[in-house]
N, C-alpha and C positions, 0 to 999 in steps of 0.2 A: 277365562272366557276367551274363546277364539274369535278372531276378527276375519270376516270374509274378505277375500281379495277384491280390490276395486274392479268394477266392470270397465269395458273399453271406453276410452275418451272419444266421443263422436265429434266429427267436425260440425260446424254450424249447418243447420238445415237450409237447403236451397230455398230462397224466398221469392224467386221469380214466379210469374203468373202461370207459366205453362208446364203442365205435367208431361206434355208431349216431348219436351226436351229430355226428360228423365227416362223415357221408354223407347227411344228410337233405335231400332236394330239396324237400319240401313247405314246410319252414321257410324255405328260401332263396327260394322263390317268394313266400311271404308277406312277407318282408323287401323284395323287389323291389317288390311292390305297395304296401307302406307307404311306400317311398321316393318314390313319386309324390305323396304327400300331406304328408310331413314329410322333413326333410333328414337322410339317413343316409350317412355317409362311412366309409371304411375307417380304422381307428385304427392299423393296422400293415400291413406287407406280408403278403399272403396267399399261402401256399404249399400245394401238394398234398403228400401223404405221401412223394413221391419227391424233394422239395426244389425242384420247379419253381415259380417265382414266377408267380402268376396275376394278381395285382393289386397295385399300389403303394399305399403308405399315403397318407392324406389325399386320396383320390379319392372322388367320389360313387359310390354304388352305382348300377349301370347294367345294362341287359340284357346287355351284352357280358360282364360279370363272371359273370352267371348262366349264360350259355352255356359259359363255361370251367369252371364248377363241375359241369356235368352228368356224372354217373357217376364223379365223382372222390372219393377220400377225402382230406380236408384234414389238414394237420399239426395244426391247432387248429380247433375248431368255429367256424363263421362268427359265432356270437353273441359270441365273444371277440375277433373281428377287426374288427367294425364298431360304430359308435356313432351313436345318434340325437342330432344336434346341437340339435334343437328338439323334445325328447320331449314326450309328453303330460304336462301339469303337474298338480300337486296341486290348483291352483285350478280347472283344467278338470274334474277328478274331483269336486270339491266342487259345481261348477255342474251336472254331470250328476246328482248326488244330489238337488239341489234341483229339477231339472227332472223327475225321476222322481216326486218327491213332489207336484209341482204337477199333473202329468198324471194320475196315478192316486191318487184321493182316499184309498183305503184304505191305500196305501203311505205317503202323507203323514201319515195319522193315526197309523200305527205309529211313524213316525220323529219326530213332533213333540216328544214329551217328551225325546227323546235327541239332537235335532239338534245342539245346541251341543257336547255331549260328543263326538259322532261327528266333527264338523268339527275339533275340537281334536285328537282322535286322528289323524285323517287328516293334519292340518297338521304333526304332530310326526314323521310317518314320513319317514325318510331312505332313499332308494333308491340302490343302486349302479348303474353304467352298464348292466350286463346286465339288471337288473330294469327300468330305464327303457326299454331297447330292447324287451324282451318286452311291456311294457305298451303301448308305442307300436304294436307290430305287432298286438296284440289290438285296438287302436282303429282303426288305419288300414290293416290288412291286407285280405284279400279279403272279409271281413265284419266288422262291428263286434261284437266279443265282449266288449269292455270294459264296456259299459253293463250287461250281465247280471252281470258280475263285480262291478261296483260295488254293484249291488242285493244280491247274495249277501253281500258283505262287510258291508254295513250291517245286513242282517237277522241275520247271524251274531253281530254285536256285541250286538244287542238280545236275541237268544236266549241268548247267554252271560250277560247280566244276569239273565234269567229263571232261569238255573241257578246264579246266585250267584257267577259267576267274577269275579275281580279285574281291575283295570285292565291289568296286564301281560299277562294271558291274552287280554283283549279286544283289545289292540293286536296280538297275534299272530293272532287271528282276522281282524282287518281286513286284515292283509297277506296271510294265506293265502287269504282270500276273493278278493282282487284277483288273485291268481296261480293260483287253483285250476284254471283251464281252459287254462293254457299248453301242456299236453300235446296239446291239439287242434291246435296249430300244427304238430305233427310228423306229422300224419295227413292223408289226402286230405280236402279241404274239402267236396266233394260226394260223398255216398255214400248208399246205401239198402240195405234188407234186411240180409243177413248182414254186409255191409261196414260198414254203420252200426253194427251191434252190435259188430263188432270194434273200431271207434273208441271206442264208448261204454265198452266193457270195459277198454280199454287206456290211455285218456288219463290217468287219475289217477296210474298208476305212471310214465308218461312225464313228466308234470308234476313229480312228486317227483324223478325222476332229473335233470331239467333244473335244478331249483332247487338240488339238493344239489351238483351238479358244476360249475355255471356261475355261480352267484351267491354273494354273501357272506352270504346268509340263514343264520340259526342252524338247526341240524338240525330243530328243532321245527316250523318252517314246512313243510319237506318232508314230515314225518310227517303233519301235518294235511292237506296236499294229497293225499297217498296215501290217506288215509281219508275223503276228502270225499264219497264216494258209498257208504260203508258204512252199515249199519243195525244198531241194537241187537238186532234179532231174527235177525240172521245172513243176511238176504235181500239185502244190498247187494253191491257188487263193488268191486274185483276179487278180494278174498280171502275174502269172506263172513265177516268178523269179527263176533263177538257182543259184547254189552255189557261183559263184564269186560275185554275188550281195547280197548274204545272209551271213552276218557275223556270227561268232559263237554264239553270244547272240540270234540273231533271230532264229538260228537253235535250240538252247536250248529251246526257248519258243514254237516254233512249235512242237517240240518233246513232250514237257510237255502237250500241248493242245491235242495231239493225244492219249497219253497213260494214262493221269491222271484218266479218268473215269474208265479205266480198273483196274488200281491199287487200286481204291477206292471201288471196288466190294468186297463183303465179301468172296466169294470163288474163288480161283485160280487167284487172281488179277495179280500177277507178271507173271504168266504163260500166261495169256491173253495179257498182255502188250508186252511180248517177242514175241509172235506170231504176233501181230499187227505190231510191229516194223520191222519185217523182211519178211513180205508177199511180198513187192515190193522192190527188191534190189535197193540201192541208194536213198531210200526215206529219210533216216536219216543218220547222221554221224556215222561211224563205232564205235566210242567211246561210243556213246549213246546207240547203239544196244548192244554192249558188256556189258555195265553197267546194263541194264535191264535183259539181259540173265543171268548174274552172280547172280542177285537178285533172279530170278526164280529158279536157281539151289541151292540156299542156303538151306542146310539140315534142318535148324531150322524151316522152314515153311512147311516142308513135312507133318507133322501130322495135320496141320490146313487146308490142301486142302480138298475141297469138290468135290465129284463126280459130273459129269455133270448130268443134269436132264434127258437127253435122254440116252437110253442104247446104247451099242456099235453097235448093228445091225442098230438101227435108224440113228446113226451118219453116218455109212457106206452108207446107202441108200441115205441120204441127200447129201453126197459128190458125189455119182454117178449121182444124178440128176443135181447138179451144173455143173459137168463136161460135161454132155450131152448138157445143155443149153449154157454154155460158148463156147463150141466147135462150135456149130451152129452159135452163134453170131460172133465168130472169123472169120468163113468162110464168113458170110454175109458182114461184114464190110471190109473184104479184097478184095471184088470184086464189087465195086460201078461203074460198067462199064457204065450203062445207066443213071447215075445221073448227075446233073449239078455240076459245079465247087464248089459251096458252100457246097453241100452235100458231095462231095468227100473230101473236106478239113476237114469237121466235122467228117467224117467217120475215117479219119486217126488219129484224136485226140482221138476218142472213142476207136479205135483199140489199141492205146497205153495204155489205161486203162485196157482193157480186157486181153491183152497178158500176163502181169505179173501174173494175177489170174490163168490163165491156167497153167502157169509154176509152180506156187505154188502148184497146185494140182498134177502136174507131180512129183515135188520133194517129195511130201508127199507119193508117191507110188500108187496114185489112178489109173494112166494110166496103170502101170504094172499089177495091180490086174485085171483090166478090160480086158487087152489083154490076160491074162492067164485064164480068166473065173472064177476068184476067188472072193469070197466075200471080201468086204473091212472091215476088223475087226482089231481093235487095239490090239497090242500084250500085253499091260499091262495097268494099271490105268493111268500112266503118259501119254502114247500115246493116250489113250482114251480122256483125258482132252485136249491134244494139237489138236487132230483132231476135237473135238467138237468146240474148240475155232477158229480153222481155218475155219470151216463151218460158224460160226457166223460172222467172220470178212469178209469173201467173200460175204456172203449175204448182209451185211451192205454196202459194196462197190458197189455191183450190184444195190442196191436201190438208192444210191447216183448217180450212172451213169444213172439210169432210170430218176431220177428227173432232172438231167442235160440235158438229151435229150429232155424231155418234156419242160423244160425251153427254150431251144434253139428253138424248134418247135413253141412254143407259141409266140415268138418274131421275128422270121425270116421267112418271107413268102417263101423264097427259099427252106426251109426244110419242109414246112407244108404239101405238097402233095407228099412227097417222099415215094416210096414203101420200100426203104431200111430203112428209119427211122421208118415207121409203123411196118415193120417186126421185127426190133430190139426191139422195145417197146413191141411187143406181146411176144417175147421170154423172155424178162426180166419179164414181167407180169406173164408168166407161171411159172417161177421159184419162184416168190413171192407167187403165189397161192399154189404151191406144198409145200413150206416151212410152210405156214399157216396151211395147212392140216396136215402136219406132227406134228406141234406143238399141234394141237387139239387132235391127236391120243395119 
């Protein structure tokens, strides 16, 4: 009697809740891209959900593997099946942090009193293989996202100190900051308009899902990542949580995510961060706003400030244009009389986004200058920089609002044929076109 050879010995079935993690082709493409710059091998045999072996263990990740993964659901997520043999190291992250401080003087000034403590915290972190893989893909994938994450992690730790958080919570902030954008690896890398808004809204939840189900991180890290784009005033995403539901660590991470790119800019970094943090009252904790304002006023960074690219008159004209457009949008959104309930509800939400921007222009003296028929001209170089930064910040927020409205219209039939929605988008588009024209001039 012949004995049939045994079948393949399959690894344990992935028992996580999400099949999304077993089918994501964008993450697989990012892993393949990273494999061209660091060594990534399969740590086990890779099977699809039907038990068909697609790749043997201890083999380098290659295009042939990615071709076999196309449109297949895996038995286990790819992140559990491959390992970075030479992952991005803690020393490399420390070097990136120092390079950021050397390149951007304001960022360096913020970190200077905390540098040794930050490097000690970073050196003490122990990452599991899945974390190292994800961090390596953030660095070596289709674009370098890790430099931004390192900046966010460092600013979050400093912000946590401003809020009086202890060392244990600072260590969690550091890890959560490094991992806060892993959700972007599961979404299309190049997107615009409503698709960009879809990615922006969804990536914190995807990042938290990934951390919770694929890494050995404590649940607190996933919670912080999920809340990394929330705001105390309820205007964040994806859930619109308010301050009672956002503990100080979550607020510190959200603040760092909002201002770190400003601080990392070569010219007027602290000034830009200070303007960003106070455009909308209540968006960030007062201690965080005070901390970045104090940094912007530090006399040691005065000589390093760079003048805005646009002249004072150009900045004044841009602010006049913004005020004109936002005032019309404000009126339009405040009178949704002939619209259905869905549009009226959406208009109230969008109105809450626009009103603080109009108020910010009012506080900057734009309305007074217009009422008196005067040109909007900054009094000195410092005011010139602040008004230029205010203009950029409001333009950015208007673009985000435009993407959010397009996103809502593309997915909600009740808003698709609305004259109010169409009119609001046209106004926001006119502001964007005017800004592009001014930039070319």
